[in-house]
PDB file of N, CA, C and O in Angstrom:
ATOM      1  N   MET A   1     110.182  89.284  81.779  1.00  0.00           N
ATOM      2  CA  MET A   1     110.424  90.693  81.989  1.00  0.00           C
ATOM      3  C   MET A   1     109.277  91.566  82.416  1.00  0.00           C
ATOM      4  O   MET A   1     108.117  91.411  82.035  1.00  0.00           O
ATOM      5  N   VAL A   2     109.666  92.419  83.169  1.00  0.00           N
ATOM      6  CA  VAL A   2     108.522  93.127  83.650  1.00  0.00           C
ATOM      7  C   VAL A   2     108.491  94.555  82.893  1.00  0.00           C
ATOM      8  O   VAL A   2     109.402  95.378  82.982  1.00  0.00           O
ATOM      9  N   ASP A   3     107.057  94.766  81.974  1.00  0.00           N
ATOM     10  CA  ASP A   3     107.008  95.992  81.483  1.00  0.00           C
ATOM     11  C   ASP A   3     106.727  97.023  82.301  1.00  0.00           C
ATOM     12  O   ASP A   3     106.076  96.884  83.336  1.00  0.00           O
ATOM     13  N   SER A   4     107.276  98.305  81.825  1.00  0.00           N
ATOM     14  CA  SER A   4     106.804  99.204  82.787  1.00  0.00           C
ATOM     15  C   SER A   4     105.510  99.635  83.106  1.00  0.00           C
ATOM     16  O   SER A   4     105.248 100.086  84.221  1.00  0.00           O
ATOM     17  N   SER A   5     104.703  99.532  82.232  1.00  0.00           N
ATOM     18  CA  SER A   5     103.141  99.477  82.591  1.00  0.00           C
ATOM     19  C   SER A   5     102.510  98.713  83.361  1.00  0.00           C
ATOM     20  O   SER A   5     101.549  99.089  84.033  1.00  0.00           O
ATOM     21  N   MET A   6     103.079  97.277  83.358  1.00  0.00           N
ATOM     22  CA  MET A   6     102.648  96.494  84.387  1.00  0.00           C
ATOM     23  C   MET A   6     103.197  96.789  85.637  1.00  0.00           C
ATOM     24  O   MET A   6     102.488  96.524  86.608  1.00  0.00           O
ATOM     25  N   ALA A   7     104.394  97.320  85.852  1.00  0.00           N
ATOM     26  CA  ALA A   7     104.936  97.772  87.307  1.00  0.00           C
ATOM     27  C   ALA A   7     104.158  98.884  87.721  1.00  0.00           C
ATOM     28  O   ALA A   7     103.782  99.070  88.878  1.00  0.00           O
ATOM     29  N   VAL A   8     103.975  99.458  86.960  1.00  0.00           N
ATOM     30  CA  VAL A   8     103.000 100.780  87.291  1.00  0.00           C
ATOM     31  C   VAL A   8     101.829 100.252  87.817  1.00  0.00           C
ATOM     32  O   VAL A   8     101.550 100.354  89.012  1.00  0.00           O
ATOM     33  N   GLY A   9     100.964  99.564  86.809  1.00  0.00           N
ATOM     34  CA  GLY A   9      99.794  98.969  87.437  1.00  0.00           C
ATOM     35  C   GLY A   9      99.820  97.949  88.625  1.00  0.00           C
ATOM     36  O   GLY A   9      98.712  97.703  89.101  1.00  0.00           O
ATOM     37  N   ALA A  10     100.955  97.277  89.216  1.00  0.00           N
ATOM     38  CA  ALA A  10     101.200  96.615  90.351  1.00  0.00           C
ATOM     39  C   ALA A  10     101.439  97.393  91.415  1.00  0.00           C
ATOM     40  O   ALA A  10     101.077  97.040  92.538  1.00  0.00           O
ATOM     41  N   GLY A  11     101.974  98.355  91.228  1.00  0.00           N
ATOM     42  CA  GLY A  11     102.077  99.697  92.268  1.00  0.00           C
ATOM     43  C   GLY A  11     100.684 100.091  92.743  1.00  0.00           C
ATOM     44  O   GLY A  11     100.314 100.079  93.917  1.00  0.00           O
ATOM     45  N   LEU A  12      99.891 100.473  91.583  1.00  0.00           N
ATOM     46  CA  LEU A  12      98.597 101.136  92.012  1.00  0.00           C
ATOM     47  C   LEU A  12      97.853  99.925  92.403  1.00  0.00           C
ATOM     48  O   LEU A  12      97.044 100.171  93.297  1.00  0.00           O
ATOM     49  N   ALA A  13      97.870  98.676  92.013  1.00  0.00           N
ATOM     50  CA  ALA A  13      97.351  97.732  93.346  1.00  0.00           C
ATOM     51  C   ALA A  13      97.732  97.654  94.255  1.00  0.00           C
ATOM     52  O   ALA A  13      96.928  97.418  95.156  1.00  0.00           O
ATOM     53  N   LEU A  14      99.000  97.782  94.560  1.00  0.00           N
ATOM     54  CA  LEU A  14      99.266  97.926  96.355  1.00  0.00           C
ATOM     55  C   LEU A  14      98.845  99.032  96.974  1.00  0.00           C
ATOM     56  O   LEU A  14      99.089  99.192  98.170  1.00  0.00           O
ATOM     57  N   THR A  15      98.152  99.953  96.245  1.00  0.00           N
ATOM     58  CA  THR A  15      97.469 101.093  96.954  1.00  0.00           C
ATOM     59  C   THR A  15      96.440 100.272  97.522  1.00  0.00           C
ATOM     60  O   THR A  15      96.408 100.619  98.703  1.00  0.00           O
ATOM     61  N   GLY A  16      95.717  99.519  97.370  1.00  0.00           N
ATOM     62  CA  GLY A  16      94.434  99.075  97.779  1.00  0.00           C
ATOM     63  C   GLY A  16      94.728  98.558  99.236  1.00  0.00           C
ATOM     64  O   GLY A  16      93.824  98.450 100.065  1.00  0.00           O
ATOM     65  N   THR A  17      96.021  98.248  99.501  1.00  0.00           N
ATOM     66  CA  THR A  17      96.388  97.704 100.980  1.00  0.00           C
ATOM     67  C   THR A  17      96.183  98.845 102.010  1.00  0.00           C
ATOM     68  O   THR A  17      96.036  98.613 103.210  1.00  0.00           O
ATOM     69  N   ILE A  18      96.182 100.238 101.414  1.00  0.00           N
ATOM     70  CA  ILE A  18      96.021 101.174 102.379  1.00  0.00           C
ATOM     71  C   ILE A  18      94.587 101.485 103.125  1.00  0.00           C
ATOM     72  O   ILE A  18      94.440 102.003 104.232  1.00  0.00           O
ATOM     73  N   GLY A  19      93.464 100.980 102.123  1.00  0.00           N
ATOM     74  CA  GLY A  19      91.951 101.073 103.015  1.00  0.00           C
ATOM     75  C   GLY A  19      91.916  99.943 103.853  1.00  0.00           C
ATOM     76  O   GLY A  19      91.668 100.303 105.004  1.00  0.00           O
ATOM     77  N   PRO A  20      92.075  98.617 103.746  1.00  0.00           N
ATOM     78  CA  PRO A  20      92.049  97.749 104.944  1.00  0.00           C
ATOM     79  C   PRO A  20      93.072  97.857 105.921  1.00  0.00           C
ATOM     80  O   PRO A  20      93.035  97.017 106.821  1.00  0.00           O
ATOM     81  N   GLY A  21      94.072  98.791 105.946  1.00  0.00           N
ATOM     82  CA  GLY A  21      94.875  99.397 107.355  1.00  0.00           C
ATOM     83  C   GLY A  21      94.381 100.014 107.866  1.00  0.00           C
ATOM     84  O   GLY A  21      94.468  99.820 109.079  1.00  0.00           O
ATOM     85  N   ILE A  22      93.507 101.194 107.425  1.00  0.00           N
ATOM     86  CA  ILE A  22      92.902 102.284 107.999  1.00  0.00           C
ATOM     87  C   ILE A  22      91.721 101.507 108.743  1.00  0.00           C
ATOM     88  O   ILE A  22      91.510 101.658 109.946  1.00  0.00           O
ATOM     89  N   GLY A  23      90.857 100.537 107.803  1.00  0.00           N
ATOM     90  CA  GLY A  23      90.040 100.100 108.474  1.00  0.00           C
ATOM     91  C   GLY A  23      90.120  99.245 109.689  1.00  0.00           C
ATOM     92  O   GLY A  23      89.322  99.377 110.617  1.00  0.00           O
ATOM     93  N   ILE A  24      91.165  98.293 109.684  1.00  0.00           N
ATOM     94  CA  ILE A  24      91.509  97.581 110.728  1.00  0.00           C
ATOM     95  C   ILE A  24      91.997  98.581 112.027  1.00  0.00           C
ATOM     96  O   ILE A  24      91.688  98.244 113.170  1.00  0.00           O
ATOM     97  N   GLY A  25      92.682  99.677 111.810  1.00  0.00           N
ATOM     98  CA  GLY A  25      92.717 100.793 112.964  1.00  0.00           C
ATOM     99  C   GLY A  25      91.355 101.297 113.419  1.00  0.00           C
ATOM    100  O   GLY A  25      91.015 101.463 114.591  1.00  0.00           O
ATOM    101  N   LEU A  26      90.702 101.494 112.447  1.00  0.00           N
ATOM    102  CA  LEU A  26      89.129 102.077 113.319  1.00  0.00           C
ATOM    103  C   LEU A  26      88.532 100.947 113.804  1.00  0.00           C
ATOM    104  O   LEU A  26      88.164 101.062 114.973  1.00  0.00           O
ATOM    105  N   ILE A  27      88.275  99.684 113.181  1.00  0.00           N
ATOM    106  CA  ILE A  27      87.859  98.550 114.153  1.00  0.00           C
ATOM    107  C   ILE A  27      88.417  98.180 115.403  1.00  0.00           C
ATOM    108  O   ILE A  27      87.812  97.538 116.261  1.00  0.00           O
ATOM    109  N   GLY A  28      89.660  98.623 115.497  1.00  0.00           N
ATOM    110  CA  GLY A  28      90.390  98.254 116.940  1.00  0.00           C
ATOM    111  C   GLY A  28      90.246  99.381 117.497  1.00  0.00           C
ATOM    112  O   GLY A  28      90.288  99.354 118.727  1.00  0.00           O
ATOM    113  N   MET A  29      90.057 100.572 116.908  1.00  0.00           N
ATOM    114  CA  MET A  29      89.395 101.787 118.086  1.00  0.00           C
ATOM    115  C   MET A  29      88.120 101.852 118.787  1.00  0.00           C
ATOM    116  O   MET A  29      87.785 102.141 119.936  1.00  0.00           O
ATOM    117  N   LYS A  30      87.530 101.499 117.749  1.00  0.00           N
ATOM    118  CA  LYS A  30      85.565 101.192 118.110  1.00  0.00           C
ATOM    119  C   LYS A  30      85.674 100.226 119.237  1.00  0.00           C
ATOM    120  O   LYS A  30      85.366 100.521 120.391  1.00  0.00           O
ATOM    121  N   VAL A  31      86.248  98.740 118.762  1.00  0.00           N
ATOM    122  CA  VAL A  31      86.347  97.873 119.790  1.00  0.00           C
ATOM    123  C   VAL A  31      86.726  98.350 121.477  1.00  0.00           C
ATOM    124  O   VAL A  31      86.017  98.388 122.482  1.00  0.00           O
ATOM    125  N   LEU A  32      87.933  98.625 121.281  1.00  0.00           N
ATOM    126  CA  LEU A  32      88.318  99.288 122.670  1.00  0.00           C
ATOM    127  C   LEU A  32      87.181 100.496 123.236  1.00  0.00           C
ATOM    128  O   LEU A  32      86.736 100.580 124.380  1.00  0.00           O
ATOM    129  N   GLU A  33      86.968 101.108 122.430  1.00  0.00           N
ATOM    130  CA  GLU A  33      85.704 102.181 122.803  1.00  0.00           C
ATOM    131  C   GLU A  33      84.666 101.356 123.544  1.00  0.00           C
ATOM    132  O   GLU A  33      84.381 101.551 124.726  1.00  0.00           O
ATOM    133  N   GLY A  34      84.190 100.541 122.873  1.00  0.00           N
ATOM    134  CA  GLY A  34      82.831  99.433 123.386  1.00  0.00           C
ATOM    135  C   GLY A  34      83.014  99.047 124.521  1.00  0.00           C
ATOM    136  O   GLY A  34      82.158  99.176 125.396  1.00  0.00           O
ATOM    137  N   ILE A  35      84.424  98.378 124.756  1.00  0.00           N
ATOM    138  CA  ILE A  35      84.957  97.553 125.774  1.00  0.00           C
ATOM    139  C   ILE A  35      85.230  98.484 126.980  1.00  0.00           C
ATOM    140  O   ILE A  35      85.334  97.988 128.101  1.00  0.00           O
ATOM    141  N   ALA A  36      85.355  99.874 126.778  1.00  0.00           N
ATOM    142  CA  ALA A  36      85.531 100.971 127.855  1.00  0.00           C
ATOM    143  C   ALA A  36      84.212 101.144 128.246  1.00  0.00           C
ATOM    144  O   ALA A  36      83.879 100.786 129.376  1.00  0.00           O
ATOM    145  N   ARG A  37      83.454 101.610 127.525  1.00  0.00           N
ATOM    146  CA  ARG A  37      81.912 101.517 127.567  1.00  0.00           C
ATOM    147  C   ARG A  37      81.223 100.661 128.472  1.00  0.00           C
ATOM    148  O   ARG A  37      80.646 101.049 129.488  1.00  0.00           O
ATOM    149  N   GLN A  38      81.309  99.324 128.020  1.00  0.00           N
ATOM    150  CA  GLN A  38      80.774  98.152 128.532  1.00  0.00           C
ATOM    151  C   GLN A  38      81.353  97.140 129.024  1.00  0.00           C
ATOM    152  O   GLN A  38      80.844  96.160 128.481  1.00  0.00           O
ATOM    153  N   PRO A  39      82.130  96.821 129.744  1.00  0.00           N
ATOM    154  CA  PRO A  39      83.302  95.843 130.124  1.00  0.00           C
ATOM    155  C   PRO A  39      82.914  94.452 130.161  1.00  0.00           C
ATOM    156  O   PRO A  39      83.617  93.471 129.919  1.00  0.00           O
ATOM    157  N   GLU A  40      81.493  94.509 130.556  1.00  0.00           N
ATOM    158  CA  GLU A  40      80.921  93.173 130.523  1.00  0.00           C
ATOM    159  C   GLU A  40      80.514  92.661 129.095  1.00  0.00           C
ATOM    160  O   GLU A  40      80.028  91.532 129.030  1.00  0.00           O
ATOM    161  N   LEU A  41      80.649  93.286 128.118  1.00  0.00           N
ATOM    162  CA  LEU A  41      80.477  92.743 126.703  1.00  0.00           C
ATOM    163  C   LEU A  41      82.079  92.682 126.062  1.00  0.00           C
ATOM    164  O   LEU A  41      82.221  92.818 124.847  1.00  0.00           O
ATOM    165  N   ALA A  42      83.028  92.513 126.772  1.00  0.00           N
ATOM    166  CA  ALA A  42      84.480  92.395 126.181  1.00  0.00           C
ATOM    167  C   ALA A  42      84.352  91.329 125.385  1.00  0.00           C
ATOM    168  O   ALA A  42      84.272  91.572 124.181  1.00  0.00           O
ATOM    169  N   ASN A  43      84.304  90.056 125.780  1.00  0.00           N
ATOM    170  CA  ASN A  43      84.590  88.918 124.840  1.00  0.00           C
ATOM    171  C   ASN A  43      83.557  89.032 123.728  1.00  0.00           C
ATOM    172  O   ASN A  43      83.951  88.558 122.662  1.00  0.00           O
ATOM    173  N   ASP A  44      82.480  89.484 123.720  1.00  0.00           N
ATOM    174  CA  ASP A  44      81.358  89.485 122.577  1.00  0.00           C
ATOM    175  C   ASP A  44      81.836  90.447 121.454  1.00  0.00           C
ATOM    176  O   ASP A  44      81.833  90.232 120.242  1.00  0.00           O
ATOM    177  N   LEU A  45      82.271  91.620 122.164  1.00  0.00           N
ATOM    178  CA  LEU A  45      83.032  92.765 121.409  1.00  0.00           C
ATOM    179  C   LEU A  45      84.286  92.228 120.677  1.00  0.00           C
ATOM    180  O   LEU A  45      84.434  92.475 119.481  1.00  0.00           O
ATOM    181  N   LEU A  46      84.974  91.672 121.204  1.00  0.00           N
ATOM    182  CA  LEU A  46      86.513  91.382 120.806  1.00  0.00           C
ATOM    183  C   LEU A  46      86.259  90.131 119.641  1.00  0.00           C
ATOM    184  O   LEU A  46      86.908  89.969 118.607  1.00  0.00           O
ATOM    185  N   THR A  47      85.187  89.359 120.108  1.00  0.00           N
ATOM    186  CA  THR A  47      84.930  88.217 118.766  1.00  0.00           C
ATOM    187  C   THR A  47      84.682  88.740 117.415  1.00  0.00           C
ATOM    188  O   THR A  47      85.252  88.385 116.383  1.00  0.00           O
ATOM    189  N   LYS A  48      83.695  89.693 117.557  1.00  0.00           N
ATOM    190  CA  LYS A  48      82.917  90.291 116.619  1.00  0.00           C
ATOM    191  C   LYS A  48      84.302  91.105 115.982  1.00  0.00           C
ATOM    192  O   LYS A  48      84.649  90.760 114.853  1.00  0.00           O
ATOM    193  N   GLY A  49      85.118  92.203 116.698  1.00  0.00           N
ATOM    194  CA  GLY A  49      86.014  92.920 116.260  1.00  0.00           C
ATOM    195  C   GLY A  49      87.106  91.949 115.263  1.00  0.00           C
ATOM    196  O   GLY A  49      87.543  92.321 114.174  1.00  0.00           O
ATOM    197  N   LEU A  50      87.347  90.918 115.783  1.00  0.00           N
ATOM    198  CA  LEU A  50      88.364  89.785 115.083  1.00  0.00           C
ATOM    199  C   LEU A  50      87.980  89.466 113.871  1.00  0.00           C
ATOM    200  O   LEU A  50      88.765  89.282 112.941  1.00  0.00           O
ATOM    201  N   ILE A  51      86.471  89.358 113.780  1.00  0.00           N
ATOM    202  CA  ILE A  51      85.945  88.821 112.665  1.00  0.00           C
ATOM    203  C   ILE A  51      86.144  89.655 111.582  1.00  0.00           C
ATOM    204  O   ILE A  51      86.760  89.351 110.560  1.00  0.00           O
ATOM    205  N   PHE A  52      85.570  90.797 111.843  1.00  0.00           N
ATOM    206  CA  PHE A  52      85.883  92.019 110.966  1.00  0.00           C
ATOM    207  C   PHE A  52      87.503  92.490 110.695  1.00  0.00           C
ATOM    208  O   PHE A  52      87.877  92.781 109.559  1.00  0.00           O
ATOM    209  N   VAL A  53      88.298  92.523 111.720  1.00  0.00           N
ATOM    210  CA  VAL A  53      89.689  92.772 111.201  1.00  0.00           C
ATOM    211  C   VAL A  53      89.881  91.341 110.029  1.00  0.00           C
ATOM    212  O   VAL A  53      90.342  91.437 108.891  1.00  0.00           O
ATOM    213  N   ALA A  54      89.535  90.449 110.492  1.00  0.00           N
ATOM    214  CA  ALA A  54      89.858  89.447 109.015  1.00  0.00           C
ATOM    215  C   ALA A  54      89.297  90.025 107.853  1.00  0.00           C
ATOM    216  O   ALA A  54      89.941  90.365 106.860  1.00  0.00           O
ATOM    217  N   LEU A  55      88.030  90.128 108.014  1.00  0.00           N
ATOM    218  CA  LEU A  55      87.481  90.326 106.581  1.00  0.00           C
ATOM    219  C   LEU A  55      88.473  91.621 105.932  1.00  0.00           C
ATOM    220  O   LEU A  55      88.819  91.560 104.753  1.00  0.00           O
ATOM    221  N   CYS A  56      88.771  92.448 106.555  1.00  0.00           N
ATOM    222  CA  CYS A  56      89.515  93.705 106.047  1.00  0.00           C
ATOM    223  C   CYS A  56      90.864  93.302 105.668  1.00  0.00           C
ATOM    224  O   CYS A  56      91.437  93.947 104.790  1.00  0.00           O
ATOM    225  N   GLU A  57      91.462  92.272 106.249  1.00  0.00           N
ATOM    226  CA  GLU A  57      92.574  92.165 106.108  1.00  0.00           C
ATOM    227  C   GLU A  57      92.558  91.108 104.834  1.00  0.00           C
ATOM    228  O   GLU A  57      93.640  91.009 104.255  1.00  0.00           O
ATOM    229  N   ALA A  58      91.464  90.304 104.325  1.00  0.00           N
ATOM    230  CA  ALA A  58      91.464  89.698 103.254  1.00  0.00           C
ATOM    231  C   ALA A  58      91.543  90.384 102.045  1.00  0.00           C
ATOM    232  O   ALA A  58      92.124  89.963 101.044  1.00  0.00           O
ATOM    233  N   LEU A  59      90.707  91.888 102.190  1.00  0.00           N
ATOM    234  CA  LEU A  59      90.849  92.821 101.110  1.00  0.00           C
ATOM    235  C   LEU A  59      92.259  93.201 100.765  1.00  0.00           C
ATOM    236  O   LEU A  59      92.510  93.397  99.576  1.00  0.00           O
ATOM    237  N   GLY A  60      93.389  93.354 101.829  1.00  0.00           N
ATOM    238  CA  GLY A  60      94.594  93.733 101.619  1.00  0.00           C
ATOM    239  C   GLY A  60      94.912  92.402 100.806  1.00  0.00           C
ATOM    240  O   GLY A  60      95.128  92.619  99.614  1.00  0.00           O
ATOM    241  N   LEU A  61      94.972  91.314 101.129  1.00  0.00           N
ATOM    242  CA  LEU A  61      95.713  90.120 100.499  1.00  0.00           C
ATOM    243  C   LEU A  61      95.266  90.322  99.135  1.00  0.00           C
ATOM    244  O   LEU A  61      96.135  90.666  98.335  1.00  0.00           O
ATOM    245  N   VAL A  62      94.076  90.175  98.713  1.00  0.00           N
ATOM    246  CA  VAL A  62      93.309  90.187  97.469  1.00  0.00           C
ATOM    247  C   VAL A  62      94.356  91.196  96.771  1.00  0.00           C
ATOM    248  O   VAL A  62      95.050  90.941  95.787  1.00  0.00           O
ATOM    249  N   ALA A  63      94.308  92.520  97.576  1.00  0.00           N
ATOM    250  CA  ALA A  63      95.315  93.484  96.572  1.00  0.00           C
ATOM    251  C   ALA A  63      96.620  93.029  95.947  1.00  0.00           C
ATOM    252  O   ALA A  63      96.984  93.008  94.772  1.00  0.00           O
ATOM    253  N   CYS A  64      97.305  92.618  97.240  1.00  0.00           N
ATOM    254  CA  CYS A  64      98.667  92.103  97.228  1.00  0.00           C
ATOM    255  C   CYS A  64      98.702  91.089  96.101  1.00  0.00           C
ATOM    256  O   CYS A  64      99.707  91.059  95.391  1.00  0.00           O
ATOM    257  N   VAL A  65      97.668  90.233  95.865  1.00  0.00           N
ATOM    258  CA  VAL A  65      97.926  88.724  95.051  1.00  0.00           C
ATOM    259  C   VAL A  65      97.911  89.402  93.592  1.00  0.00           C
ATOM    260  O   VAL A  65      98.747  89.191  92.714  1.00  0.00           O
ATOM    261  N   VAL A  66      96.672  90.352  93.493  1.00  0.00           N
ATOM    262  CA  VAL A  66      96.748  90.840  92.140  1.00  0.00           C
ATOM    263  C   VAL A  66      97.500  91.667  91.663  1.00  0.00           C
ATOM    264  O   VAL A  66      97.554  91.790  90.439  1.00  0.00           O
ATOM    265  N   SER A  67      98.327  92.501  92.561  1.00  0.00           N
ATOM    266  CA  SER A  67      99.777  93.163  92.171  1.00  0.00           C
ATOM    267  C   SER A  67     100.682  92.109  91.845  1.00  0.00           C
ATOM    268  O   SER A  67     101.337  92.282  90.817  1.00  0.00           O
ATOM    269  N   PHE A  68     100.908  90.819  92.633  1.00  0.00           N
ATOM    270  CA  PHE A  68     101.923  89.933  92.048  1.00  0.00           C
ATOM    271  C   PHE A  68     101.480  89.184  90.717  1.00  0.00           C
ATOM    272  O   PHE A  68     102.325  88.666  89.987  1.00  0.00           O
ATOM    273  N   LYS A  69     100.316  89.153  90.472  1.00  0.00           N
ATOM    274  CA  LYS A  69      99.963  88.303  89.254  1.00  0.00           C
ATOM    275  C   LYS A  69     100.339  89.384  88.089  1.00  0.00           C
ATOM    276  O   LYS A  69     100.830  89.062  87.006  1.00  0.00           O
ATOM    277  N   LEU A  70     100.057  90.597  88.451  1.00  0.00           N
ATOM    278  CA  LEU A  70     100.279  91.550  87.188  1.00  0.00           C
ATOM    279  C   LEU A  70     101.766  91.407  86.861  1.00  0.00           C
ATOM    280  O   LEU A  70     102.169  91.230  85.712  1.00  0.00           O
ATOM    281  N   ILE A  71     102.744  91.514  88.181  1.00  0.00           N
ATOM    282  CA  ILE A  71     104.309  91.470  87.860  1.00  0.00           C
ATOM    283  C   ILE A  71     104.678  89.873  87.166  1.00  0.00           C
ATOM    284  O   ILE A  71     105.589  89.816  86.340  1.00  0.00           O
ATOM    285  N   GLY A  72     104.107  88.916  87.456  1.00  0.00           N
ATOM    286  CA  GLY A  72     104.189  87.657  86.923  1.00  0.00           C
ATOM    287  C   GLY A  72     104.869  87.024  87.848  1.00  0.00           C
ATOM    288  O   GLY A  72     105.871  86.392  87.515  1.00  0.00           O
ATOM    289  N   ILE A  73     104.413  87.078  89.311  1.00  0.00           N
ATOM    290  CA  ILE A  73     105.326  86.533  90.286  1.00  0.00           C
ATOM    291  C   ILE A  73     104.561  85.275  90.436  1.00  0.00           C
ATOM    292  O   ILE A  73     105.238  84.267  90.637  1.00  0.00           O
ATOM    293  N   PHE A  74     102.927  85.111  90.360  1.00  0.00           N
ATOM    294  CA  PHE A  74     102.236  83.896  90.695  1.00  0.00           C
ATOM    295  C   PHE A  74     101.680  83.417  89.272  1.00  0.00           C
ATOM    296  O   PHE A  74     101.022  82.381  89.183  1.00  0.00           O
TER     297      PHE A  74
END
């Protein structure tokens, strides 16, 4: 059974997914801006942008796992 304080804690832990979502949007914006400014570097910028997106996404997944652990799913 889920205690109410655990449910509140899990909800607060899920707010940790907001930051990576904003970060992914900013990374995408800057990669597209860089490609527009220097199209010859498109492949290099895209590769580095995807690496940073993966790192941001990992933070969001950690926040989800913490919230699921608080509820007792895992």
